[in-house]
C-alpha positions in Angstrom: -56.0 26.7 -50.6 -56.1 23.5 -52.6 -59.2 22.2 -54.4 -59.4 18.6 -55.5 -61.9 17.3 -58.0 -62.5 13.6 -57.6 -64.7 11.4 -59.8 -66.4 8.3 -58.3 -64.6 4.9 -58.7 -65.6 2.4 -61.3 -69.0 0.8 -61.3 -70.0 -2.1 -63.5 -71.7 0.0 -66.2 -68.5 2.1 -66.6 -66.5 -1.1 -67.2 -68.9 -2.0 -70.0 -68.8 1.5 -71.4 -72.6 1.9 -70.9 -74.4 4.9 -69.5 -76.7 4.2 -66.6 -78.9 6.7 -64.6 -79.5 4.3 -61.7 -77.2 4.6 -58.7 -75.1 1.4 -58.3 -72.4 0.2 -56.0 -68.7 0.3 -56.8 -67.3 -2.8 -58.3 -64.1 -4.4 -56.9 -61.8 -2.0 -58.9 -63.9 1.0 -57.8 -63.5 0.0 -54.2 -59.7 -0.4 -54.6 -59.6 3.0 -56.3 -61.5 4.6 -53.4 -59.2 3.0 -50.8 -56.1 4.2 -52.7 -57.5 7.7 -52.9 -58.2 7.7 -49.1 -54.6 6.8 -48.4 -53.3 9.6 -50.7 -55.7 12.3 -49.2 
């Protein structure tokens, strides 16, 4: 059995190195990261 741990893609606050407790959408890089992960999985 294989277990994978995946962190969410980048959001705007990550890029600014700021912590945020509010859910926010992925930015353009985060969307690309999610798409690349989908292809690999």
